[in-house]
Structure formats: structure tokens, C-alpha cells
N, C-alpha and C positions, 0 to 999 in steps of 0.2 A: 504494501500501500504506500510506504514512504516512498519508493522508487517511482511510482506513477505520479506521486505529488511533485516530486523534484524535477521530473521530465516536463510535466504541465508547467511549472514555473519557469523553467529554462525556455520552453516554446514561447510562453507569453511575454518574456523579457526581451528576446530575440525579435519577435515580432514588433515590439515597440520601438527598438533601435532600428531594424530594417524599414520600417515605414518611412523615416526620415527622408526629407530630400537631399541629404548631404553625405551619406555614407557608402551604401551598397546598391549596386545595379546600374542599369543603363542610363543615359542622360536623355531626357525626352522633353521637347520644348513646344511652345504654343504661343500663338500671338493673336489678338482680338483687336477689332476697331468698330466704332459705330458713332452714331449721333443720338442724343438724348434730348427730347422735349417735355415740357410741361405744358399742357393745355394749349398745344401747336405753337409754343414760343420756344427757341433754343434755351436749354437749361443749363447754366453754368455752375462750376464748382461743385458738381455732384460727385461723390466718392464711387470710384469704380474698383474693385478688388478682383484679381485674378487668383483664383483658390484651386486646390487639388483636394478632392474628397477622399476621406479617410473613413474606414467603417467601423474600426475599433478604437480610435483615438481622435484628438481634435484635427479638423482639417488644416492642410498646409497652405500658408500665405505664401504665394509665388511673387507677386508685384502689385502695385497699386498705383492710382493715377487720380486726377480730378478732370472733370470735363472742362474745356476752354469756353472761351466766350461765346461760342457759336454752338456750343453741345457736343462737340467732337471729342472722342478720347481714342487712344491707341494704347495698349498695354501688352507686353510680353513677357514670358517667364520660362525657367527651365527646372526640371526636378530629376533627381536620380531616384529610380524604383526598380525592383525587380519586375513587377507586373506592369502592365499598362497604367498610365496616369489617367484620372478621372476629372479634368479640369472643368471649372465653370466660372462665370462672372458673378460677382455679387454687386448690385447697384443700390447704394444706401442713398435714400432721397427723402425729401419733405413735400413733394408735389402733392397738393390737395390740402384740406383742412387738419392739421395736427397740432397737438400741443408743442411748445417750442423745444422740448427736450426729447421728442419722439422721431423716429425715422421709418419709413416704410423699407422693406428689403425685397428685392426682385433678383431672382437666382435664374441665370440663363445657362444650361449645360451646352458644352462644347462638344460637338460630334467627333467621334475617333478619327475620322479622316483628315482632321485638321491637327493631329498629333504627330510631330515630326521626330524620328530617332537622330538625336544630335542635339548640340547646344543652341543652334539657331534655326528656328522654324522658317521654312520658306513660303509658306502658304498663309495668308491672312484669314481668319475667320470673321467675316464681315457681317455684323448684326443688322446692318442698315439702319433704319430710324426707328427709335422707341420712343412712342409718345405715352407718356405717363399720364394719362388722364385719371381723375379721381375715382372714375369707375372701372379701372383697370382691376381685373379678376384676382390679382395676387395682393390686393391691399389688406386682406386680412393678415398678412405676414409683416408685423412691425414690433420694434422694440423700442424701449424708453430709457434714457439715461438719467441718474439722480443728481 
């Protein structure tokens, strides 16, 4: 019984270390761009994060940026993983009526055909134009800071 517990703890601790973007595995990269609007007006200074989804630990932050004065953003990142990475964009915004300390969170998953094996992706994942209207279906996803 003790032997099984030791093996379980070893596998668990190894999986936590291996999941990191810095240690083991092949380098994979991705890049994304697009334009964000709020009520049909370019939305500036919106937080855009490029993340890598993890199943047993917290997600990995690959890179982040803000939209420019015209609502455009571009972000790229790379990660070392044994398995294929699962990248997604997080757009943190306040479009619509929200308390001043609250943000909506929009997640956009990046298809696997935009993942490049190597440190610099060659193909952009272009999300096009995202219009964050207050009726957007993901507005149930929000968080508030204290």
C-alpha cells in the first residue's frame, strides 16, 4: 500500500513540474490578432491575455497586451509542453453597465491548426472584429476586484 502511495505522489509531483512552460517538452508557439469594439465603437485599453489551458493546475500565462486607440491588438507566445498546447485568448473588459470594480471575461479558444511547432509561429489566428455589445451571450462570465 505504501508503495502505491509513493508512486502516486511521484507521478503527481512530476505532472505539476512537467506542465510548466519552461522545463520539458517541445516548444510550441501561437499568435493572435483582432479588433475589439464596444457598442460599435473601437474599444481601447482592453486587456487581452494569451493563455495556455491546464487541466490539473492553474492556466499558464503566455503573454498579454492592451488594445490600441482603434481597438486593435496582436499577441504572441510560446510554451514548452510534452503534449499539444491548448491556447486561448482572455479578453477582460467593462463594455456595458458594470460596477467600477467588475470586468466581463470573454474566452476565445485558438484552433489547433494555428499552433506552430517551434519558437515563432508563422500563421496568425485572426479573430476579426469582436463587438462586445451588452447583449453578448458570455456576459454571465464576470469577476469583481475588491
